[in-house]
C-alpha positions, 0 to 999 in steps of 0.5 A: 500500500505504501508503494502504491501511495508513493506512485500515486502521489508521484503521478498526482504532482505532475500528471500533466506536467509534460503537456508542453515540454519536449519528449524526455528519455524514460527512467526506470525507478525502483523502491526499496521494499523496507525503507520505501526509498526511491532509487534510479537502478535496481538492487537487492530488496528493491521492486521496480515501480515502472518507467517515468519521463523527466519533466522541467521544473515549472512546467505546470500547463494544464495542471489544475490548482490543486495539482499545481500547489502539490507540485510546487510544495512537494518538490523544488526539482524536476517532476516526473510524469505517470509511470508507462507500467506499474509492477505493483498492480501486476505483482504475482505471488511468486514475487513475494517469495524469498531464497536464503540459507546458511552453511556450517563447516565444523572441525573438532580436535581431541584435547585430552582424555578419551575424546577419540571415543566421545559420541554426541547426537548433536555432531556427527563429526565428534570421534576419532579420525575425523576431519572438516565436516559440513554440519548444515547446508540449508536452503530456505524458500519462504514467503507470502503466497497471499495475505492469508497464507505463507510457506516455508521449505527447507531441505538440508543437503548435509544429512547422513542416513543411519548406517551410511558411510557417506555424508551430505544427502539431501533431506527434508527438514520443514515443509509447511504452510501458515494459514492466518484466520485474521488480517492482523495474522494473530491467529494461525495454524501451521500445517505440515512438517515443522518444529514441535514447540517444546523447549526454547532452545530447540526452537532456536535455529542453529543459524542463531544458536550460540553454543555449538549444540542444543542440550541433550536433555530437551533435545532428546524430546523430539528428533530433529526438533521436528514432526508432521502435524497441525500447530495453532498459534496465538501471536498478538501484535506487540509479542509478534513484533518483539519475537521478530526484533529479537531474532533479526537484531543479533540477540539470538531469539528463537522466533515467533512461535506464538505466546500460546501454541497447541499442536497435534503431531504423529510423535515418531520424529521428523521424516518418519511415519506414525507407527501407532495411530496415537497422536502426541499433543504439545502445549507452549506458553511464552512471553517476551517482557520489555523493561523501561530500559529496553531490556528483554526478558522471556519466560515460559513453559512447555508440555507434551504427552503421547505414546512412543514406539521404540525401534525393534530391540537388538542383541547386546552384551553388557557385564558379561551377559548377552541378551535381547531386551523385551519391550514392556509396553502396550501395542500403541507404545511406551508412555512419553510425556515431559514438562519444561520451563525456560527463562531468557535474559537477552544479552544486552550486553549480559545475558543468561538463559536456562531450561529444565525438563522432567518427565517419563519415557522409554529407557533400557533397564539393564537388570531387568533386560527390558525396555520400560518407562522410566523417569528422566530429568535434565537441563542446562544454564548459559551465560554470555556477553555481547560486545558491539564494536568497529570489528563486528560483534563478539560474544563469549559464553559458558554453558553447562548442561546435564541429562539423566534419562533414556535416549528413545531414538536410538536402538534399545533406548539406552540410558543417557548420562550426560555432564558437559561444560562448554566455553566459547566465543562467537565472532561475527565480523559481518552479518554474512560470516560467523566464527565460533571457537569452544573448548568442551569437556564432555562426560557422556554415554555412547548411546550408539553401541553396547555396552554403552560406556560412559566417556570422559574427553576434551575437545577444541571445537571450531566452526565457520558459518556462512549466511546468505 
């Protein structure tokens, strides 16, 4: 509407200003879609207004009194004639679709202990005989199809299927549409495969996250943070503006998943079909408060419940005994439910964030040689400080995490014991480039292979992220 009003005003100022002037060369004009600034050449974020003809100052013959007054008061310089063609009126839905993405390259170096034997769900390049690896290669196609619907499509070109000896396969991450119930976009339903609104850090994109990996206690709830279902979100205007600002300002926001969210999803994880005809239900509550001094604080809580069917158990050898565990659960699967709370004090410049979760889920009971429902708990705390200067943005951080509970997505759902401390810094010299360096002391269970040993090791970790 702003661009249309701008073009109309330009036409109103001088609709007939060229009636008695000599023909001039046509000039193409472009408008920046964010700032509404007019330009004479194309560029990023600029939309073509049309072709205009330059007219001499004072050429007002044939102009009505109102038009003449407008032209004189509005501009002391040359005026332009009506556009030959208006691209605003002829705009198609595909003109509003954007393309972006990012790539993350990782390198982990052993720095003591049994680092070569470490395994972590968040980084497949941890372990012996590792070199450079591409952790993420994302391309996002998104935009507004109309005033009432937007789309979001995101594949990852750096996936590794289970059991594969090669990397960098393409796999779907997100494929959904937001359908809005009102013009203000306060109420919407998200249909398709998307992030399940459980856990604040799980909703935060890897592109925005400060620490290298998500905390296991929260991330063990939903495989790849995503599932297929319907999610209803309520985002009042003030909160929606704050969510957007916190994500785009460099303060490491998680995005807009509503002040209130309610979802129904399969429960088996991303890119996996449902196995029990039993939908999971999730409830999400959060609010970003803004203090008088400009400081942002976000607090909230989440909960989900459902039944999860573990993968078929396999034979294991633990403590001198070899057995194939049974599954102590009904046909529809094991009880799977959790609650969590979060508090985020955004780095302005000092920041703090923490989350904690408790619940029950499937876990291998070695003594009983069975997989049964057991309790779980865990969380993390992180402090950070944001420096903005001539050489970009610098953000050091310290993160501690712990988890005691089953790893339901791994074969036999072994018990996972995690105690980890990360100390690192992220440097963003320009918005397109981010460099992160971290030291990590990891004490965690290798849940990939029996007898599920607990490994203690130290790593130096490097990451280069390219945003485009």
